[in-house]
N, C-alpha and C positions, 0 to 999 in steps of 0.2 A: 503493500500501499504505500503511496507517495505521502510525503509529509503535508503536501496541500490538501489532499484528499481526507487525511486523518485530522487535519485542522478543520475542515468544513463538518465531518461528522461530528467532532468534539463541540463545535458551536451549535450545531442541531440539537445535540443532546441538552446542552445548556439551555437552550430556549424552551425545551420540553420539561426539564426538571427544575428550573428556576423556582415555581411555587413551592417546590418541596423544601427549599431553604428556609421558607418561613415556619414550615412545619416543625423543622428540627431545631430552629431557634426558639420557638415557642416551648417545645418539650423540654430543652436543655437548660433554659434559662427562665426558671420559674420563682414564684414566692410560695414558701411551705403554707400548708393548710395549719400547721401547728407552730405558730411564731411565738407562743409565750406572752409575755406582758404587752405585746403590741395590741392585744385586744383591749387593754386597758386604755381609758380614754386620759390623754397627758393632761395634766393641770393647767389652769390659765398660768401660773407662774413658770412653768417648764415651757410653755408656748412662747411667752414673752422672752424668757432666756434664749430658747433657741432661735428665734427671729433676730436676736441681737448678734448671733455668732457668725463668723466666717468658717463653715463648715467645709472641711476638705477631706478628699479620699484618695489616697495612694494608689489605687489599682482598679481599673475596669477595662474589660476587654471588648467594649461595645463595637470598635472598629473592625472586628473580625467579622461582623454581620451585615447582611444587606438590609440596613436601616439608615434613614436620613436622621441625623442626630437633631435637627431642627423640627421634626415633626414627632408629636407625641404618638407613642405606639401602645397597642394592647399587649404586647409580649415584650419580654426582657425586662430589665432593670433601669436603664438610663437613657435619657433624651433631655434635650434643653428643657423643654416646658415641664418634665418632672423635676429636673434640677431646681428650676424656679420655684416650683411649689414646695419642694422638700428643703428650700434654703441650702441647697449643695452648690457651693460657690465655685471651688476648685477641685479638678480632677486629674489625675494622671491617666491618661487614655494610652494604654500599652498595647503594643502590637505583638500579635502571636505569627510566628513564622513557619512552624513544623510541630507537629503533634504526631507522636508513634501511634500504631494501631493499639499497642496497650503499653503501659508506662514501663514494663520491663523489657520492651523490644529495643533493638538498636535503632538509631535515626534513619535506617534506610526505609523503614516503613513510614508511611506519611499518610495520615488520615485527613490532611487538609487539601490533598490534590482533588477529590470529587467535589469539595467545597468550593475550591477556587474555579472549577469548571462550571458547576452548575449556577454559581453565582454570576457568570459571563464575564469573569475577570480576563484582563489581556492574558494572552499566552506567556507573556514576559513573567507572571507570577505564578505558572503552574508547576514549574521544577525548581524554581530558584528562592531560598529563604530571603536573601537580600532584595529580590524582585518583590515579594509579598510585603516586605518591610516599607519599602519606599511607596508601594501601592497604597498601602493604608495611610501614610503620612499624607499623601496627595489627596485622599478622601478627607481627611482631618481639615486641610487647608481650604479645600472646596466647601466644606461646611461652615467654616470661619467666614468666608467670602461671601456665602450666601445668607447668613444669620443676620444681617442688618445691624451689625453692631452688638447682637445679644451675646455672642460667642467669641471670645478673644483666644488667642494662642500666646502664651507666655514662653519667650525664648531666652529673655535677659532679666536681670534685676530690674531694669527700667521698665519693661513690660509688666513684671509683677507689682511695681509701685504704682503704675498708672492703672491697672486694674483694681487695686485695693482703693485708690483715691476715688474711682467711679463707684465703687461699692459704699464707701463712706458718704458719698453725695447723695446715695439712695437710688442710684441708677440700677434698673434691672438686668444685671449683665452676670455672666459665667465665664469660667476661664478653663483652658486645658493645658496641659503640659504632655508631651510626647515621650513614650517610654518603650523600651525594647524588651522582651522576655526571652532572654537567651543570645550570647554571643555567637552561636551557630548562625544567627542571622547575616553575620560578615562575610559567610561563605569561606572562611579562611583567610580572608584578605585584610590584614590590618589596615590598609588605606580605606577600607569602608567605614571605619570609624570615623573619620573626617567627614565623609560623605554624609553619614548620618548626622553629624553635628550641623553640617550645611543645611540638611533637610529639617532641622529643627528639633532633633531628638535631645533631650536633657536627662534621662535617666536610662541605665543599660543594666540589666541582669546578666551575669556571667553564664548562668545555666538555667533551664527551664525543666522539662520532664524526662531529660537523659543525660548522660555524660557527653561533653562533647570537647571541641578543641581547647576550650578554656579551663576545663575542669570537671569537677564531679557533682552531680546532682545527687539530693536526696532520695530521689526516685530512680538513680542510675544502677548499673550493673556493678561497676568497680568503686564508685563513690569516693574517688581520690581527691587529692588536692588540687592546687592551682598548677597549671602546666606553664611551660615557658612562654607560649601563646598567649595564655590567659593574663600571666603578668604584664606583657606588652600592651594588651587591650586595656588593662587595669589602668596603668599608668598614662596612656594615650587618651582615655577617657576623661581622667582627671584633668589632664592639661587642657582639654577641650571645652570643659565646664559641664561633663555630663557626670551626673551622681551614679555611684555604683549601688545597685540593688543585690542584696544577699537573700532574697527570697528563692526558695528551692536550692539554694547551695547545700552540699553535703557538710557534715562538721568538720572534716579535714581542710574543706575549701574555705570555709569561714574562719578557722584557726589560721590558715596562711594569710587571709586578707587582714586579720587582726594584727599578726605579726608584721605585716608591711606597714600598718598604720604606726605600730609601737615603734619601728625602726625609722619612721620618718619618710619612707619611701612614698607613702600615701599621707596626705594631710586633711583631706575634707571628711566630714561625717558620712557615715554609710546609711543607707535606708534600706530597711526590710519592707518592702511594698506591701505584702499579704502574708501573713503566717499565723500560727498559733503558738500556744507555750505549752510544754511539756508538764509543767505544773499544774494545768487543769486539765489536759488531755494528752497522754504520753504516746505520742506518734512520731514516726521518723521525720515527717513533714515539719514538725514543730521544734522550736528553739528551746535548748536547755537553759537553765537558770544561769550557767556559766557564760553562755553566748549572750543572753539578754544583758548580763552586767558588763560584758566585754563591749558590745555594740555601743551601749549607752556612756561607758567611758571614754569611748572614741567620738562622742558627740553626736551619735545617730539617733535615728528616730525608727518605732517599731509599729508596723500598720497591722492591727489584729484584723484577722478576716472574719467573714460572716457566713463561713460555709464549713461543711464536714469535710475532710478530718481536722480542719484548724480548729474546730470547736467539738466538743464531745458530743453536741447536738445542736442542731442550727435554730437557735432561739435567740430573742434578744437577751434574756436573762444569761445565756451563755457568753455572749459577746461582753456583757458587764462583768461576768465573772473573770474572763480572760483579761480584761483591761484592768480591773481592780487587783488581780493576783500581780501583774506585772508592775504596776505602780507601787505596791507594798513591797514587793521584792527590792526594786531598786532604791526606794526610801531606806529600807534596812541596809542597804549596801552603802549607805551615805551619799547616795544620788538624789537628786530631785526627780522622783520617778515620773511626775506628771509633765515633765520636760521632754520625755522620751518615747511616749506612747501617742499613736494616732490610729485613725480609721484605715483599713485597707480591705475593702469589702470583698473584691473579686467579682463584682456585678459584671454580669453578661459573660462569665467565664465558664460556661457550661456547668454552672452550680445553682443548688437552690438554696435560696436565701430567705431569711425571715421576713424581710422587707424589701421594698424596691428604693429608688431614690426619694419619693414622697414620704417615706416613713421614717425619716432619720431623727425626728422629733422623739421617736420611741427610745432610741439610743440615749438622748439627752436625759430623758425622763428616768431610764434605768440607771444612769451615773449619779442623778440626783438621789434616786432611791437608795443608793449603796452610800450615800453620805458624803459624796465629793463635793468639796465647795465650788462654787461658780467660776472662780479664777482658774482651777484646775481643770475644769470641764472645757473653758474656753480654749486651753491650750491643747487638750487631748482631741477636740473636735476640729481642730483647724490650725491653730497658731504654731504648733510645732512644725507642721508641714511647711508653712510659710518661713520659718526659722532656717530649717535646713536647707532650703532651696535658695534662700538669701546667701547661704554660705557657698554653694555650688555653682549657682548660675553665672556665667558671663555677665559683666557689667552693662554693656550695652549703652546706647546714647540716652542722655537724660531726657 
């Protein structure tokens, strides 16, 4: 079969199967029917507090799906109208570029290929992790251009300050930061890190669901530490103003990155964009107490996920339990625990969550129910994310 004929057949299949993408999206990205305290009506005091917050989320995979961010959808977890309703102001929109057929499989299996074809994506994305990454970045830029100013893209500290000033004026605007889930997106080419920076990416996780050229994944086969290539990627990312994300990293990889920070090779704070903690749910995916303390001592921030297995069960209570545990642990270690914890929902990441973007007031209510004072809640719900990106973003023009 000629390449041209194969392409025509693939495009025909895409046109026939595209409606199935919506079905898959709706099935994978759901809100649980047992959300816990989400059924309790938040108090007036909670609603006033929540409305005054800058709420930020360190991880959502919405760009993977065939949805327009500017339109309210009945499926999934995030879009601009729901962000505005739930007072979700700042989101890291992370690009997913390869998912193995099973998490223990090698990277050569690729369950995103049929998704790329049935969504009618350019053939440039069908077999290339970097192609898929650039494609999703282009989608984000298009959504920003079409939003009539409601959706901003933050690439610099100046962009962040402009967005925050607009929020203080009462403008109904939201903002996104582009992230990458797994350095395999570079297709083994260090030069692609600079191209990612040029495309607007400002956060990079070295690994995702399998071991790659940069290091070991918590879901990987070898689960080793950082590689020589991974070391170069980490240093180049920091040089270009791209924050390093430790989500999905194996324990040896986290140890190696913390050692690089302690030695002064890396100087910026780390982000863990979406995770759980072993103190409330003992799972390989989640962080040990020692790693929580090490990341906080390096100035980092830990995004608590809204999904299983980050949580023992996907409820609002379990989100509050993981947040409260981490804050207390870091306080006991002599650190300001509320300075290092944030939200990392994993909305639209093929997960079932207790809420979507409209329901974040219930997290605020849960934190108040657990006795956290308002100033600590403000930091956890968003100010910590702003702090870390202020330290990692390039300056930009005033």
